[in-house]
C-alpha positions as CSV (number, residue, x, y, z in Angstrom):
1,X,-112.3,-31.6,-236.3
2,X,-110.3,-34.7,-237.3
3,X,-108.0,-34.6,-240.4
4,X,-106.8,-37.7,-242.2
5,X,-103.9,-38.5,-244.4
6,X,-103.1,-41.8,-246.2
7,X,-99.8,-42.8,-247.8
8,X,-99.2,-46.0,-249.6
9,X,-96.8,-47.9,-251.8
10,X,-96.5,-51.3,-253.5
11,X,-93.6,-53.5,-252.5
12,X,-92.4,-56.7,-254.2
13,X,-92.5,-58.8,-251.1
14,X,-95.1,-60.9,-249.3
15,X,-97.5,-59.2,-246.9
16,X,-96.5,-61.2,-243.8
17,X,-92.8,-60.4,-244.2
18,X,-93.6,-56.6,-244.3
19,X,-96.1,-56.9,-241.4
20,X,-93.4,-58.5,-239.3
21,X,-90.9,-56.0,-240.3
22,X,-93.0,-53.1,-239.1
23,X,-94.3,-54.9,-236.1
24,X,-90.9,-55.7,-234.7
25,X,-90.1,-52.3,-233.3
26,X,-87.5,-53.5,-230.8
27,X,-85.2,-54.9,-233.5
28,X,-85.9,-52.0,-236.0
29,X,-83.0,-49.8,-234.9
30,X,-80.6,-52.5,-236.1
31,X,-81.9,-52.2,-239.7
32,X,-83.6,-48.8,-240.1
33,X,-80.9,-46.2,-240.1
34,X,-83.1,-43.4,-238.6
35,X,-84.4,-45.6,-235.7
36,X,-82.4,-45.0,-232.5
37,X,-84.2,-47.2,-229.9
38,X,-87.5,-48.8,-229.0
39,X,-88.9,-50.8,-226.2
40,X,-92.1,-52.4,-225.1
41,X,-93.2,-50.5,-222.0
42,X,-96.3,-52.6,-221.1
43,X,-98.2,-55.4,-222.7
44,X,-102.0,-55.9,-222.2
45,X,-102.0,-59.0,-224.4
46,X,-100.1,-60.8,-227.1
47,X,-101.7,-58.4,-229.6
48,X,-101.8,-55.1,-227.7
49,X,-98.9,-53.2,-226.1
50,X,-97.5,-49.8,-225.3
51,X,-94.3,-48.9,-227.1
52,X,-91.7,-46.2,-226.5
53,X,-89.6,-45.3,-229.5
54,X,-87.0,-42.7,-230.5
55,X,-85.9,-41.7,-234.0
56,X,-83.2,-39.5,-235.4
57,X,-84.7,-36.6,-237.3
58,X,-82.1,-34.5,-239.2
59,X,-79.7,-35.1,-236.3
60,X,-82.1,-34.4,-233.5
61,X,-83.6,-37.2,-231.4
62,X,-87.4,-37.2,-230.9
63,X,-89.5,-39.8,-229.2
64,X,-93.1,-40.7,-228.4
65,X,-95.2,-43.5,-226.8
66,X,-98.0,-45.3,-228.6
67,X,-100.4,-48.1,-228.1
68,X,-100.4,-50.7,-230.8
69,X,-103.0,-53.5,-231.6
70,X,-101.7,-56.1,-234.0
71,X,-104.0,-58.4,-236.0
72,X,-101.9,-61.2,-237.5
73,X,-104.9,-62.5,-239.6
74,X,-106.0,-59.3,-241.2
75,X,-102.4,-58.0,-241.2
76,X,-103.1,-54.7,-239.7
77,X,-101.4,-52.7,-237.0
78,X,-103.6,-50.0,-235.3
79,X,-101.8,-47.3,-233.3
80,X,-102.7,-44.4,-231.0
81,X,-100.2,-42.0,-229.4
82,X,-100.5,-42.1,-225.7
83,X,-99.9,-38.4,-225.1
84,X,-99.8,-36.4,-228.4
85,X,-97.4,-33.5,-228.4
86,X,-98.7,-29.9,-229.1
87,X,-100.4,-28.8,-231.3
88,X,-102.2,-32.2,-231.4
89,X,-105.1,-33.4,-229.2
90,X,-104.9,-36.9,-230.6
91,X,-103.1,-39.0,-233.2
92,X,-104.1,-42.4,-234.3
93,X,-103.9,-44.6,-237.4
94,X,-103.4,-47.9,-239.0
95,X,-100.9,-49.9,-241.0
96,X,-102.5,-52.2,-243.5
97,X,-100.7,-54.9,-245.7
98,X,-102.8,-56.1,-248.7
99,X,-101.6,-59.0,-250.9
100,X,-101.5,-58.4,-254.6
101,X,-102.1,-60.8,-257.5
102,X,-98.4,-60.8,-258.4
103,X,-97.3,-61.7,-254.9
104,X,-96.4,-58.2,-253.9
105,X,-98.0,-56.1,-251.2
106,X,-99.8,-52.8,-251.1
107,X,-98.7,-51.1,-247.9
108,X,-101.1,-48.4,-246.7
109,X,-100.6,-46.2,-243.6
110,X,-103.3,-43.9,-242.4
111,X,-103.0,-41.1,-239.9
112,X,-106.0,-39.4,-238.3
113,X,-105.4,-36.5,-236.0
114,X,-107.0,-33.5,-234.4
115,X,-105.6,-30.2,-233.2
116,X,-105.8,-28.9,-229.6
117,X,-108.2,-26.0,-229.0
118,X,-105.2,-23.6,-228.4
119,X,-103.3,-24.7,-231.5
120,X,-101.8,-21.7,-233.4
121,X,-103.0,-20.7,-236.9
122,X,-101.6,-22.9,-239.6
123,X,-100.7,-25.8,-237.2
124,X,-102.8,-28.2,-239.2
125,X,-100.8,-27.4,-242.4
126,X,-97.6,-27.9,-240.5
127,X,-98.6,-31.4,-239.2
128,X,-99.7,-32.4,-242.7
129,X,-96.4,-31.2,-244.2
130,X,-94.5,-33.2,-241.6
131,X,-96.4,-36.4,-242.3
132,X,-96.1,-35.9,-246.1
133,X,-92.4,-35.3,-245.6
134,X,-91.7,-38.3,-243.2
135,X,-94.1,-41.1,-244.1
136,X,-93.1,-41.6,-247.7
137,X,-89.5,-42.0,-246.5
138,X,-90.6,-44.7,-244.1
139,X,-92.4,-46.5,-246.8
140,X,-89.3,-46.3,-249.1
141,X,-87.1,-47.7,-246.2
142,X,-89.5,-50.6,-245.7
143,X,-89.5,-51.4,-249.4
144,X,-85.7,-51.2,-249.5
145,X,-85.3,-53.5,-246.5
146,X,-87.8,-56.1,-247.8
147,X,-85.3,-57.7,-250.1
148,X,-82.3,-57.5,-247.8
149,X,-83.6,-58.1,-244.3
150,X,-82.6,-61.8,-244.2
151,X,-79.0,-60.9,-245.2
152,X,-78.8,-58.0,-242.7
153,X,-79.9,-60.3,-239.9
154,X,-77.3,-62.8,-240.8
155,X,-74.6,-60.2,-241.0
156,X,-75.1,-58.5,-237.7
157,X,-72.4,-58.8,-235.1
158,X,-72.4,-57.8,-231.4
159,X,-69.7,-57.6,-228.9
160,X,-69.4,-56.3,-225.3
161,X,-66.6,-55.2,-222.9
162,X,-66.7,-53.9,-219.3
163,X,-64.5,-51.9,-217.0
164,X,-64.8,-50.9,-213.3
165,X,-64.0,-47.2,-212.6
166,X,-63.9,-45.3,-209.3
167,X,-66.2,-42.6,-210.5
168,X,-70.0,-42.0,-210.1
169,X,-72.4,-43.2,-212.7
170,X,-73.6,-39.7,-213.6
171,X,-70.1,-38.6,-214.4
172,X,-69.4,-41.6,-216.6
173,X,-72.7,-41.3,-218.5
174,X,-72.0,-37.6,-219.1
175,X,-68.5,-38.3,-220.3
176,X,-69.7,-41.0,-222.7
177,X,-72.3,-38.6,-224.1
178,X,-69.7,-35.9,-224.7
179,X,-67.5,-38.4,-226.5
180,X,-70.2,-38.6,-229.2
181,X,-69.0,-35.3,-230.5
182,X,-71.1,-32.4,-231.8
183,X,-74.0,-34.6,-233.0
184,X,-73.2,-34.4,-236.7
185,X,-72.4,-38.2,-236.9
186,X,-73.7,-39.8,-233.7
187,X,-77.0,-39.5,-231.9
188,X,-77.4,-40.6,-228.3
189,X,-80.2,-40.8,-225.7
190,X,-80.1,-41.4,-221.9
191,X,-83.0,-43.7,-221.0
192,X,-85.1,-43.4,-217.8
193,X,-83.3,-46.4,-216.3
194,X,-79.9,-44.7,-216.8
195,X,-78.6,-46.6,-219.8
196,X,-77.1,-44.5,-222.7
197,X,-78.0,-45.7,-226.2
198,X,-76.2,-44.3,-229.2
199,X,-76.1,-44.8,-233.0
200,X,-74.0,-43.5,-235.9
201,X,-76.4,-42.0,-238.5
202,X,-73.9,-40.2,-240.8
203,X,-70.5,-40.9,-242.4
204,X,-70.8,-44.7,-242.2
205,X,-68.3,-46.5,-244.4
206,X,-69.8,-48.3,-247.3
207,X,-69.4,-51.8,-245.8
208,X,-71.6,-50.9,-242.8
209,X,-75.4,-50.6,-242.8
210,X,-75.8,-49.5,-239.1
211,X,-73.6,-49.1,-236.0
212,X,-75.1,-48.7,-232.6
213,X,-74.4,-49.3,-228.9
214,X,-75.5,-49.3,-225.3
215,X,-73.7,-48.1,-222.1
216,X,-74.9,-49.6,-218.9
217,X,-73.4,-48.3,-215.5
218,X,-73.9,-50.2,-212.2
219,X,-72.7,-48.4,-209.1
220,X,-71.0,-50.7,-206.5
221,X,-69.1,-50.3,-203.3
222,X,-65.7,-50.4,-205.1
223,X,-66.8,-48.1,-208.0
224,X,-69.0,-48.2,-211.1
225,X,-69.0,-51.2,-213.5
226,X,-69.4,-49.9,-217.0
227,X,-70.6,-52.4,-219.6
228,X,-70.4,-51.2,-223.2
229,X,-72.1,-53.2,-226.0
230,X,-71.7,-52.5,-229.7
231,X,-73.6,-53.8,-232.7
232,X,-72.7,-53.5,-236.3
233,X,-74.8,-54.7,-239.3
234,X,-72.8,-55.2,-242.5
235,X,-74.2,-54.0,-245.8
236,X,-74.4,-56.0,-249.0
237,X,-76.3,-59.2,-250.0
238,X,-73.3,-61.5,-249.3
239,X,-70.7,-61.0,-246.6
240,X,-67.9,-63.5,-246.1
241,X,-66.3,-64.7,-242.9
242,X,-63.3,-62.4,-243.3
243,X,-65.5,-59.3,-243.5
244,X,-67.5,-60.4,-240.4
245,X,-64.3,-61.0,-238.4
246,X,-63.0,-57.6,-239.5
247,X,-66.2,-55.9,-238.4
248,X,-66.0,-57.5,-235.0
249,X,-62.4,-56.3,-234.6
250,X,-63.5,-52.8,-235.5
251,X,-66.2,-52.9,-232.9
252,X,-63.9,-54.2,-230.3
253,X,-61.4,-51.5,-231.0
254,X,-64.1,-48.9,-230.8
255,X,-65.3,-50.2,-227.4
256,X,-61.8,-50.4,-226.1
257,X,-61.2,-46.8,-227.0
258,X,-64.4,-45.6,-225.4
259,X,-63.8,-47.5,-222.2
260,X,-60.2,-46.3,-222.0
261,X,-61.5,-42.7,-222.0
262,X,-64.0,-43.5,-219.3
263,X,-61.4,-45.3,-217.2
264,X,-59.4,-42.1,-217.0
265,X,-62.1,-40.6,-214.8
266,X,-60.9,-42.7,-211.9
267,X,-58.4,-45.4,-210.9
268,X,-59.1,-48.5,-213.0
269,X,-60.0,-51.4,-210.7
270,X,-60.7,-54.2,-213.2
271,X,-61.6,-54.8,-216.8
272,X,-62.5,-57.6,-219.1
């Protein structure tokens, strides 16, 4: 039997802005504090694709893959999980963005799901509680970003540095993951292609909205080239040039410190 839950909110922002905000899953980790990473795995058309995404849930990283179908005229995004995790046999739903007379938008998200035959007693109630606990928070985050997304996009800085180390890729990735600490402030994930993505989700200073990064290791004959990229999005509606320069310097100092630690795993061959 299929169960269904619907959550909604009204946001003081136009429908298309909110549609685009939800549809752009690849950029979402820069602006949604609990989003760690997302990528388009396959695209059947301009409207339909398979997305892999990972989020930070109370310090733990969880991920899933889902098919999405976007309708830019009706402003709907239908989704279906590719392989639902137990106790579910399927999970599908829809985002809908309905314009209101005052210029705002009613955002409605519907989940329809069914339990697997071997689901334990009470599993349905557990799934419902999880949705009731998580989805309203998503809607609040969308509403909060609606008025600040343009400023956040302007106030995002990215920098990158690299170093070549005479050490295997696996050892470097493992060392970088250990450097994230005990998981109380940073979350990290090793992707299937070997990249390590990470994000600070707790203890951010007030002037920062998000801080994230990516470690990419390429093994070569003379060692492994490690390229570390950091991105910071500054908080606040207006950020001056001085604050932007300071944020970039903070990022560069952090990257330098992380690469210095990794370089100690082997003789340093070259850096930039």
